[in-house]
C-alpha positions as CSV (number, residue, x, y, z in Angstrom):
1,M,0.0,0.0,0.0
2,S,1.3,3.4,-0.9
3,A,1.7,6.2,1.6
4,A,-0.8,8.3,-0.3
5,E,-3.7,6.0,0.5
6,V,-4.3,7.0,4.1
7,S,-6.7,9.6,5.5
8,V,-6.2,10.8,9.1
9,I,-9.4,12.1,10.7
10,V,-9.4,14.4,13.8
11,V,-12.6,15.6,15.3
12,S,-12.7,18.5,17.8
13,L,-15.3,20.5,19.7
14,D,-14.5,23.5,21.9
15,R,-10.8,22.6,22.3
16,P,-8.8,24.7,19.9
17,H,-5.6,24.6,22.0
18,A,-5.6,20.8,22.1
19,L,-6.4,20.6,18.4
20,R,-3.4,22.8,17.5
21,R,-1.1,20.6,19.6
22,C,-2.5,17.4,18.0
23,L,-1.9,18.8,14.5
24,T,1.7,19.9,15.5
25,G,2.3,16.2,16.4
26,I,0.8,14.9,13.2
27,E,3.0,17.3,11.3
28,Q,6.0,15.4,12.6
29,L,5.0,11.9,11.6
30,D,7.7,10.0,9.8
31,R,5.3,8.9,7.0
32,S,4.6,11.2,4.0
33,G,1.8,11.2,1.5
34,F,-1.2,11.0,3.9
35,E,-4.1,13.5,4.0
36,V,-5.5,15.1,7.1
37,I,-9.2,15.8,7.7
38,V,-10.3,18.0,10.6
39,V,-13.9,18.2,11.6
40,A,-14.2,20.9,14.2
41,D,-16.2,23.9,15.4
42,P,-15.4,27.4,13.9
43,A,-13.0,28.3,16.8
44,G,-11.0,25.2,16.2
45,L,-10.7,25.7,12.5
46,A,-9.8,29.4,13.0
47,A,-7.0,28.3,15.3
48,L,-5.6,26.0,12.7
49,D,-5.8,28.8,10.1
50,A,-3.9,31.1,12.4
51,D,-1.2,28.4,12.9
52,G,-0.7,28.2,9.1
53,F,-2.5,24.9,8.5
54,G,-5.1,26.5,6.1
55,G,-5.0,24.9,2.6
56,R,-2.9,22.0,3.9
57,I,-5.8,20.0,5.2
58,K,-9.4,19.1,4.4
59,T,-11.9,20.7,6.9
60,A,-15.5,20.5,7.8
61,A,-17.3,22.9,10.2
62,F,-19.3,20.9,12.8
63,E,-20.7,22.0,16.1
64,T,-23.0,19.1,17.1
65,A,-22.0,17.3,20.3
66,N,-22.1,13.8,18.6
67,I,-18.7,12.2,18.0
68,S,-20.2,9.5,15.7
69,M,-21.8,12.1,13.4
70,A,-18.5,14.1,13.4
71,R,-16.5,11.0,12.5
72,N,-18.9,10.2,9.7
73,T,-18.5,13.8,8.4
74,G,-14.8,13.2,8.2
75,L,-15.3,9.8,6.6
76,A,-17.4,11.5,3.8
77,L,-14.3,13.5,2.9
78,A,-11.8,10.6,3.0
79,A,-10.2,9.7,-0.3
80,G,-7.7,7.2,1.2
81,A,-8.0,3.4,1.0
82,V,-7.4,3.4,4.8
83,V,-8.8,5.9,7.3
84,A,-7.2,6.5,10.7
85,F,-8.6,8.2,13.7
86,I,-7.0,10.2,16.5
87,D,-8.7,12.5,19.0
88,D,-7.9,16.2,19.4
89,D,-6.6,15.7,22.9
90,A,-4.1,13.1,21.8
91,V,-0.6,13.4,20.2
92,P,0.9,10.6,18.1
93,E,4.5,9.4,18.4
94,P,6.4,10.1,15.2
95,T,6.2,6.5,14.0
96,W,2.4,6.1,14.8
97,L,0.9,6.2,11.3
98,T,3.7,4.1,9.8
99,Q,3.1,1.4,12.5
100,L,-0.7,1.6,12.5
101,T,-1.1,1.2,8.8
102,A,1.6,-1.5,8.2
103,P,-0.8,-4.4,8.8
104,F,-3.0,-3.4,5.9
105,A,-0.3,-4.8,3.6
106,D,-2.1,-8.0,4.4
107,P,-5.4,-7.9,2.3
108,A,-7.1,-10.0,5.0
109,V,-6.8,-7.2,7.6
110,G,-9.7,-4.8,7.8
111,A,-9.1,-3.0,11.0
112,A,-6.1,-2.1,13.3
113,G,-5.7,-0.6,16.7
114,G,-2.7,0.8,18.6
115,Y,-1.8,1.4,22.2
116,V,-2.8,4.5,24.1
117,I,-0.5,6.1,26.7
118,G,-2.0,7.9,29.6
119,R,-1.6,11.4,31.2
120,N,1.8,10.8,32.7
121,G,3.1,10.0,29.2
122,I,4.6,6.7,30.2
123,S,1.9,4.4,31.7
124,L,-0.4,2.4,29.4
125,Q,-4.0,3.6,29.4
126,Y,-5.4,1.1,26.9
127,G,-3.6,-1.9,25.5
128,A,-4.8,-5.1,23.8
129,R,-8.4,-5.8,24.8
130,L,-11.5,-7.8,23.9
131,V,-15.0,-6.5,24.4
132,D,-18.2,-8.6,24.6
133,R,-21.8,-7.8,23.6
134,F,-22.4,-6.1,26.9
135,G,-19.5,-3.7,26.6
136,T,-17.4,-5.7,29.1
137,H,-13.6,-5.7,28.5
138,A,-11.1,-8.4,29.0
139,P,-7.3,-8.6,28.3
140,L,-6.3,-9.9,25.0
141,G,-3.2,-12.1,25.0
142,A,-1.0,-10.1,22.8
143,G,2.5,-10.1,24.2
144,G,5.6,-8.1,23.2
145,D,5.9,-5.4,20.6
146,A,5.1,-7.4,17.5
147,Q,1.8,-6.7,15.7
148,A,-0.7,-9.6,15.7
149,V,-3.8,-10.3,13.6
150,F,-6.9,-11.8,15.2
151,D,-10.0,-13.4,13.8
152,A,-13.3,-12.1,15.1
153,P,-14.0,-13.7,18.4
154,A,-17.1,-16.0,18.7
155,D,-18.9,-13.7,21.2
156,G,-17.5,-10.3,21.0
157,A,-14.8,-8.3,19.2
158,V,-11.2,-7.2,19.3
159,K,-11.4,-3.7,20.8
160,T,-9.9,-0.7,19.1
161,E,-9.8,2.7,20.8
162,G,-11.4,5.7,19.1
163,T,-8.3,7.8,19.6
164,N,-6.0,5.3,17.9
165,C,-7.5,3.1,15.2
166,A,-7.7,2.5,11.5
167,F,-10.0,0.8,9.0
168,R,-10.1,0.0,5.3
169,T,-12.3,2.7,4.1
170,D,-14.5,0.5,1.9
171,I,-15.2,-1.8,4.9
172,L,-16.1,1.1,7.1
173,R,-18.4,2.6,4.5
174,Q,-20.0,-0.8,3.8
175,A,-20.7,-1.1,7.6
176,G,-22.5,2.3,7.6
177,G,-19.7,4.1,9.4
178,F,-20.3,5.1,13.1
179,D,-23.8,4.9,14.5
180,P,-25.1,8.4,15.5
181,A,-27.2,6.8,18.3
182,F,-23.9,6.8,20.2
183,A,-23.3,10.5,20.7
184,F,-20.3,9.7,23.0
185,F,-19.0,6.6,24.7
186,M,-19.1,3.1,23.2
187,D,-19.3,4.4,19.6
188,E,-16.2,2.5,18.6
189,T,-17.3,-0.6,20.6
190,D,-20.5,-0.7,18.6
191,L,-18.4,-0.5,15.4
192,N,-16.0,-3.2,16.6
193,L,-18.9,-5.6,17.3
194,R,-20.5,-4.9,13.9
195,L,-17.2,-5.6,12.1
196,A,-16.6,-8.7,14.1
197,A,-20.1,-10.0,13.2
198,A,-19.1,-9.5,9.5
199,G,-15.9,-11.6,10.0
200,V,-13.4,-8.7,9.8
201,K,-9.9,-9.4,11.0
202,T,-8.3,-6.9,13.3
203,A,-4.6,-6.2,13.9
204,V,-3.2,-5.1,17.3
205,V,-0.2,-2.9,16.9
206,P,1.6,-2.2,20.2
207,L,4.2,0.1,18.6
208,A,1.5,2.4,17.1
209,Q,1.2,4.7,20.1
210,V,-0.5,8.0,20.9
211,H,-0.5,10.0,24.1
212,H,-4.0,10.8,25.4
213,G,-4.4,13.7,27.7
214,F,-8.2,13.6,28.6
215,A,-8.6,17.3,27.9
216,A,-11.5,19.2,29.5
217,S,-14.8,19.0,27.7
218,A,-18.5,19.6,28.3
219,R,-18.6,16.1,29.8
220,R,-15.6,16.3,32.2
221,R,-13.2,18.7,33.8
222,L,-9.5,18.7,33.4
223,D,-9.1,16.6,36.5
224,R,-11.4,14.0,34.9
225,M,-14.2,14.8,37.3
226,P,-17.4,14.2,35.2
227,R,-19.8,17.1,34.6
228,T,-22.5,14.7,33.4
229,L,-23.0,10.9,33.1
230,F,-25.9,11.2,30.7
231,D,-24.1,9.9,27.5
232,I,-22.5,7.0,29.4
233,G,-25.9,5.8,30.5
234,A,-27.5,6.3,27.1
235,S,-24.8,4.6,25.2
236,Q,-24.7,1.6,27.5
237,V,-28.4,1.0,26.9
238,V,-28.2,1.5,23.2
239,L,-25.3,-1.0,23.0
240,L,-27.4,-3.6,25.0
241,R,-30.4,-3.1,22.7
242,K,-28.3,-3.5,19.6
243,H,-26.0,-6.4,20.6
244,A,-27.3,-8.2,23.7
245,G,-30.7,-9.1,22.2
246,A,-33.2,-10.5,24.7
247,E,-30.6,-11.3,27.4
248,P,-31.3,-9.5,30.7
249,H,-30.0,-5.9,30.8
250,A,-30.6,-5.3,34.4
251,P,-27.4,-6.9,35.8
252,V,-25.3,-4.9,33.3
253,L,-27.0,-1.6,34.2
254,Q,-26.7,-2.3,37.9
255,R,-22.9,-2.9,37.5
256,L,-22.8,0.4,35.6
257,R,-24.4,2.2,38.4
258,T,-22.1,0.6,40.9
259,E,-19.0,1.5,38.9
260,Q,-20.0,5.1,38.3
261,R,-20.9,5.6,42.0
262,A,-17.5,4.2,43.0
263,R,-15.9,6.6,40.5
264,L,-17.7,9.6,42.0
265,I,-16.8,8.5,45.5
266,R,-13.1,8.4,44.5
267,H,-13.4,12.0,43.3
268,L,-15.2,12.9,46.5
269,V,-12.5,11.5,48.7
270,A,-9.9,13.3,46.6
271,G,-11.7,16.6,47.2
272,A,-12.8,17.1,43.6
273,C,-16.5,17.3,44.4
274,E,-19.0,17.7,47.2
275,P,-21.4,15.0,48.5
276,R,-24.4,16.7,46.7
277,D,-22.6,16.3,43.4
278,V,-22.6,12.5,43.7
279,G,-26.4,12.3,43.8
280,R,-26.8,14.9,41.1
281,L,-24.5,13.1,38.7
282,L,-26.1,9.8,39.4
283,Q,-29.4,11.4,38.4
284,T,-27.9,12.3,35.0
285,L,-26.8,8.6,34.6
286,E,-30.4,7.5,35.2
287,A,-31.7,10.2,32.7
288,G,-29.3,8.8,30.1
289,I,-30.4,5.2,30.7
290,R,-34.0,6.3,30.1
291,D,-33.0,8.2,27.0
292,G,-31.0,5.3,25.6
293,G,-34.1,3.1,25.9
294,A,-36.1,5.4,23.7
295,R,-33.6,6.1,20.9
296,A,-34.3,4.8,17.5
297,I,-31.9,2.0,16.5
298,G,-31.6,-0.2,13.5
299,P,-29.2,-1.5,10.8
300,L,-27.1,1.2,9.2
301,P,-27.2,1.3,5.4
302,P,-23.9,1.3,3.5
303,R,-22.5,4.8,3.0
304,Q,-22.4,6.2,-0.6
305,D,-19.7,8.9,-0.1
306,S,-18.2,10.8,-3.0
307,P,-15.1,12.4,-1.4
308,P,-13.1,15.2,-3.0
309,A,-9.7,14.3,-4.5
310,F,-6.9,13.2,-2.2
311,L,-5.1,16.1,-0.6
312,P,-1.6,15.1,0.4
313,F,-0.7,16.8,3.7
314,R,2.1,19.4,3.4
315,P,3.7,20.2,6.7
316,R,4.5,23.8,7.5
317,R,8.2,22.8,7.5
318,S,10.0,19.7,6.3
319,Y,11.1,17.5,9.2
320,A,14.4,15.6,8.9
321,G,16.0,13.5,11.6
322,H,15.6,13.6,15.3
323,S,17.8,15.5,17.8
324,V,18.2,14.3,21.4
325,L,19.0,16.9,24.1
326,T,19.9,16.1,27.7
327,A,20.3,18.4,30.7
328,R,20.1,18.7,34.4
329,S,17.0,20.4,35.8
330,W,18.8,23.7,36.5
331,S,19.4,24.1,32.7
332,A,15.7,23.6,31.8
333,R,15.1,27.1,30.4
334,A,18.2,27.0,28.1
335,I,17.5,23.5,26.9
336,R,13.9,24.3,26.1
337,R,14.9,27.3,24.1
338,E,17.4,25.1,22.1
339,A,14.7,22.5,21.5
340,A,12.2,25.1,20.2
341,R,14.9,26.5,17.9
342,L,15.7,23.0,16.5
343,V,11.9,22.4,15.9
344,Q,11.8,25.6,13.9
345,D,14.7,24.4,11.9
346,G,12.8,21.2,11.0
347,R,14.1,18.7,13.5
348,R,12.1,16.4,15.6
349,V,13.4,16.8,19.2
350,S,13.4,14.7,22.4
351,V,14.5,16.3,25.6
352,F,15.6,14.4,28.7
353,L,15.6,16.7,31.7
354,F,16.5,15.1,35.1
355,S,16.8,16.5,38.6
356,P,19.0,15.0,41.4
357,S,16.0,13.4,43.1
358,A,13.7,10.4,43.2
359,M,10.7,12.1,41.6
360,Y,8.5,10.1,39.3
361,H,9.0,10.7,35.6
362,R,6.6,12.3,33.1
363,V,6.6,12.7,29.4
364,R,4.7,15.4,27.5
365,F,4.7,16.9,24.0
366,R,5.3,20.6,24.4
367,R,3.3,23.2,22.5
368,A,6.5,24.3,20.9
369,G,6.7,20.9,19.2
370,F,9.2,18.8,21.1
371,W,9.0,15.8,23.4
372,E,10.1,16.3,27.0
373,Q,10.8,13.8,29.7
374,T,11.2,15.2,33.2
375,G,11.8,13.5,36.6
376,G,14.4,12.5,39.2
377,L,17.6,10.9,38.2
378,F,16.9,8.1,40.7
379,G,13.1,8.1,40.2
380,R,10.6,5.8,38.6
381,S,9.6,6.1,35.0
382,R,7.7,2.9,34.3
383,R,5.2,2.7,37.2
384,D,5.9,-1.1,37.6
385,G,9.7,-0.4,37.8
386,P,11.9,0.0,40.9
387,L,10.9,2.9,43.1
388,I,14.6,4.0,43.4
389,Q,17.2,3.5,40.7
390,F,20.9,4.2,41.3
391,R,22.2,5.4,38.0
392,S,24.6,7.9,36.7
393,F,23.2,10.7,34.6
394,R,24.6,9.1,31.4
395,Q,23.2,5.6,32.4
396,R,19.8,7.0,33.1
397,V,19.6,8.9,29.8
398,A,20.6,5.8,27.9
399,Q,18.0,3.8,29.8
400,E,15.1,6.2,29.1
401,R,16.3,6.8,25.5
402,A,16.2,3.1,24.8
403,R,12.7,2.8,26.3
404,V,11.3,5.2,23.6
405,A,13.8,4.7,20.7
406,Q,11.6,2.5,18.6
407,I,8.3,4.4,18.9
408,R,10.0,7.8,18.7
409,G,12.3,7.0,15.8
410,L,15.5,8.0,17.7
411,P,18.9,7.7,16.1
412,P,21.4,5.2,17.6
413,G,23.3,6.7,20.5
């Protein structure tokens, strides 16, 4: 498959700053010849124009709070043979698209999903999983870094995450795209189950990684405290109606209530909300459950899209190679200035910035366009690693560099 056959779709609503950061990361992908489609509200599209992305991407103005409809709007513009999805509050590692689309060289593969890294930039948020007809997840035995292709399970599907997945465009259109009955939550689960029922094979690609930040939205605050549980309740019921048939729904809904109450209690204990918020938010969950039972559902007809011609993405500057900068914490300001300068010169940049402490490590993609890992020289990076590590500065840099070299595309060193 040629590089010019992939369409990358990003949907965004009321998060222009996150969207700009996402596009800056996409700009540094090590694969050329793909097109980028952004479906966003006017503020998001204006922010991209101000950043110089105008004319380089396909866009669609969209303000409805329905992620399935937004993704379908992007799908209608996609001219690639494969379509990949990433959320606006995520940033891809430079090798992401190369890794994610590699399995489609096998004509039997119809879908692919990568791994999602959480807010600290190191821990795994979502890995290889299965999902059943009730929306319950289970680990999928995919070990190591090698991609693996799985047949559709007998009673469920291989789970792909909405912020890191790809599909053959013709298969996705034949399936009817995403179901608008899922305004948010379980939209990709429903698609996974429908594709599995059609016998579609799915590849799991551990090295196709994106960093997912859980940006604030109308549904949650920046600290992940929910503002409403309405869509969670509604989507759970719609999924049960579509895929669980006549099997009892009550035990699944009771488990949902228990899980969401426990989630809210954790926020309460952490001081993120007041006791009255727990009851109020559980009422929004019940309202969503009622609404999900009344929504119209049914089979989706195949989509008959006529997309405009493929628009190869042209980055604002040509990126070549990857520079690695290292420094002690007291040199942070100078090393960040140097990193930003190198980005402007068309270099991908990774910064390792360590203090003489045992602080936990964190990785983030800076708005200026470079990757930065901070933490203590003796501190923990992988959360399942040793609490204290006695390493020299050079040894620790080598260790952390090796940890990300393959996904970041770092040069030997």
